[in-house]
C-alpha positions in Angstrom: 12.7 -10.4 7.3 16.1 -10.7 9.0 18.5 -8.3 9.6 18.9 -4.5 10.9 16.6 -1.9 9.6 16.0 1.7 10.5 15.3 5.3 8.9 17.8 7.5 7.9 17.0 11.4 7.5 19.1 13.2 4.8 19.1 17.0 5.3 19.3 18.9 2.0 23.0 20.6 1.4 21.3 24.0 2.0 20.5 22.6 5.8 16.7 23.3 5.4 14.2 21.9 3.4 11.6 25.0 3.6 9.3 23.0 6.0 8.7 24.7 9.3 7.5 22.2 12.3 7.7 22.2 16.2 8.0 18.5 16.2 9.2 15.9 13.8 8.9 12.3 14.2 10.2 9.5 11.7 7.5 6.9 11.9 9.0 3.4 10.2 6.1 0.9 9.4 7.4 -2.7 9.4 5.9 -6.2 9.1 7.3 -9.2 10.9 6.9 -12.8 11.3 7.9 -15.3 14.0 8.2 -18.3 11.5 11.7 -19.0 9.7 11.4 -16.9 6.7 12.7 -19.8 4.5 9.9 -22.0 5.4 7.7 -19.2 4.7 8.9 -18.8 1.5 8.5 -22.9 0.9 4.7 -22.5 1.9 4.4 -19.9 -0.9 5.9 -21.8 -3.2 3.8 -25.3 -2.8 0.6 -22.9 -2.5 0.8 -19.1 -3.4 -2.1 -18.3 -1.4 -1.3 -20.1 1.7 -1.6 -17.0 4.0 -4.7 -15.8 2.2 -7.7 -16.1 5.0 -9.8 -13.8 3.4 -11.2 -15.9 0.5 -14.8 -15.6 -0.7 -16.9 -17.8 1.0 -20.3 -19.4 0.4 -21.8 -17.4 2.9 -20.7 -14.2 0.8 -22.3 -15.5 -2.5 -25.6 -16.1 -0.6 -25.3 -12.6 0.7 -24.3 -11.4 -2.6 -27.6 -13.5 -4.0 -29.9 -11.6 -1.2 -28.6 -7.9 -2.0 -28.0 -8.0 -6.1 -30.0 -10.8 -7.1 -28.5 -14.4 -8.5 -27.1 -13.2 -11.8 -25.1 -10.2 -10.1 -23.6 -12.8 -8.2 -22.5 -15.3 -10.4 -21.0 -12.4 -12.8 -19.3 -11.2 -10.2 -17.5 -14.8 -9.7 -17.1 -15.6 -13.3 -14.3 -13.7 -14.5 -12.1 -14.8 -11.7 -13.5 -18.3 -11.8 -12.0 -18.7 -15.4 -8.8 -17.3 -14.7 -8.5 -19.4 -12.1 -7.6 -16.8 -9.5 -8.6 -15.2 -6.5 -10.5 -11.6 -6.2 -8.9 -11.2 -2.7 -5.4 -12.2 -3.7 -4.0 -9.0 -2.1 -0.5 -9.9 -0.5 1.5 -12.8 -0.4 1.5 -12.7 3.5 -1.1 -11.4 5.6 -1.9 -11.0 9.4 -2.1 -15.0 9.6 1.6 -14.7 10.0 2.5 -11.3 10.2 2.7 -8.5 12.9 2.2 -4.8 11.7 4.8 -2.7 13.6 5.1 1.4 14.5 8.9 2.1 14.9 9.3 -1.6 15.7 6.5 -1.2 18.3 3.5 -3.7 18.5 -0.1 -2.4 18.5 -0.7 -3.3 22.2 3.1 -1.7 22.9 1.2 1.6 21.3 4.4 3.6 20.4 3.7 7.4 21.1 5.0 10.5 20.1 4.4 13.6 22.3 3.0 17.3 21.3 1.6 20.3 23.0 -1.9 21.4 21.6 -1.3 23.9 18.2 2.1 22.6 17.7 2.6 21.6 14.3 4.1 17.9 14.1 5.6 16.9 10.8 5.6 12.9 10.5 8.3 11.3 8.3 6.3 8.0 7.0 8.5 5.4 5.6 7.4 1.9 4.8 10.0 -0.5 5.5 7.9 -3.5 5.4 9.1 -6.6 3.1 5.2 -7.4 1.9 2.9 -5.1 3.1 1.1 -2.1 1.7 -0.3 0.1 4.2 -3.4 2.7 4.4 -2.8 5.4 6.7 -4.7 7.8 8.5 -5.1 9.8 11.8 -9.1 10.1 12.7 -9.5 13.6 13.9 -7.2 15.1 11.9 -6.1 16.1 8.1 -2.7 14.8 6.6 -0.9 17.7 4.6 1.3 15.8 2.3 4.5 17.9 1.9 7.1 15.5 0.4 6.8 12.1 -1.5 10.1 9.8 -1.8 12.1 12.8 -0.9 10.5 15.1 -3.4 8.8 18.4 -2.2 5.8 19.0 -3.6 2.9 21.7 -3.6 1.1 20.6 -0.1 -2.2 18.6 -0.2 -4.7 17.6 2.4 -6.3 14.2 2.5 -7.6 12.1 5.0 -5.5 9.1 3.9 -2.9 7.6 1.9 -1.7 4.2 0.9 2.0 3.6 0.4 4.2 0.3 -0.5 7.5 -0.9 0.5 10.2 1.4 0.1 8.1 4.3 -0.2 8.1 7.6 2.0 5.3 10.1 2.7 6.3 13.1 5.0 2.8 14.7 6.4 2.2 17.7 8.6 -0.7 17.8 11.2 -1.7 20.4 13.8 -3.2 18.2 16.8 -5.3 20.1 19.0 -6.9 17.3 21.2 -5.2 14.9 24.1 -4.7 11.9 21.8 -5.0 10.6 18.4 -4.4 7.3 16.6 -1.7 6.8 13.9 -3.9 4.0 12.2 -1.9 1.9 9.4 -4.0 -0.7 8.4 -2.7 -3.2 5.4 -4.0 -3.4 2.4 -5.6 -6.7 2.7 -7.2 -5.4 6.0 -5.9 -8.7 7.9 -4.3 -6.3 10.5 -2.6 -3.1 11.5 0.1 -1.1 12.8 -1.0 1.7 15.4 0.7 4.5 17.1 -0.6 7.4 19.5 0.2 11.5 19.3 -1.0 12.8 22.7 0.2 15.2 25.2 1.6 13.3 27.7 2.9 9.4 27.8 0.2 6.7 28.8 -2.7 8.3 27.0 -5.1 6.5 24.3 -7.6 7.1 21.7 -10.2 5.0 19.8 -8.4 2.7 17.8 -10.7 2.1 14.6 -11.8 -1.1 13.3 -10.3 -2.3 10.4 -12.1 -1.8 7.1 -13.9 -4.3 5.2 -11.5 -5.9 2.2 -12.4 -4.7 -1.3 -12.3 -7.2 -4.1 -9.9 -6.7 -7.1 -11.2 -5.5 -10.2 -10.5 -6.1 -13.8 -8.7 -2.9 -13.9 -6.6 -3.8 -11.0 -5.4 -6.6 -13.0 -4.9 -5.0 -16.2 -3.1 -1.8 -14.7 -5.5 0.5 -16.6 -4.7 -0.9 -19.8 -8.5 -1.1 -20.4 -8.7 2.5 -21.1 -6.5 2.1 -24.5 -9.8 1.0 -26.4 -10.3 4.7 -27.0 -6.9 4.9 -29.4 -7.9 5.8 -32.4 -5.1 4.3 -34.8 -6.5 5.3 -38.2 -4.8 8.7 -37.6 -1.3 7.3 -37.4 0.7 8.3 -40.9 2.8 5.5 -41.6 3.9 7.1 -44.9 7.1 8.2 -43.7 8.0 4.6 -42.9 10.7 3.3 -45.4 9.9 -0.3 -45.3 11.6 -0.9 -48.7 14.8 -0.5 -47.0 14.7 -4.2 -45.7 15.5 -5.7 -48.9 19.1 -5.3 -48.4 18.6 -8.1 -45.5 20.4 -10.8 -46.9 18.7 -14.0 -45.7 20.9 -16.2 -47.7 23.7 -16.3 -44.8 21.4 -17.9 -42.5 22.4 -21.9 -41.9 18.9 -23.8 -41.7 20.5 -27.0 -40.5 
């Protein structure tokens, strides 16, 4: 979290990439701490969840008991207790030490990009953070994703997308009202970066409340390996493997002292 960073737009050798837009903005999302980065690392080495302030509490347990029953509440926590892990371990660093930035500007600073109603605006999202996965949306607008990590794709409209450090998403939007909030909340829901698209400087749109954090699941932990249970190994033909050729291995040359 030290040094200089910024976004670089590389145009195709042909000079055009086939995307037509009236306005073109780079949206560089990042995170920043006022702590000494080496001090942050030292804290994490001593306690890996030092900055996790959203751990399950006894009040969460009693709420689950009330909503789902005692057995379900215990089962929900059993796996995590057995693994000595935390279901809200979503990031090494959180809003407890980080400030989330849009083009280097804090949420209070409110970076603003201007447009005229009806214009097609291209937003080049870059995740330049050192830690944070962002969930990005613009309430009131569909995001037409046209490029991911520099690769053009068949356009697809979404309400929200998630991306991690080093990833890029290019989207097209067609704003018609006076102002829209570019809302990028951290995956652990401990904070957000914010910007605005507006017809003139100084306008603001409503900023959504940060969503409630979601617990990790076994699929998150295993990376989808649970789906391998359906593999039928009985149909694998092993007859073509010449295991007899292993007889040529001369183990006598191995020294056992």
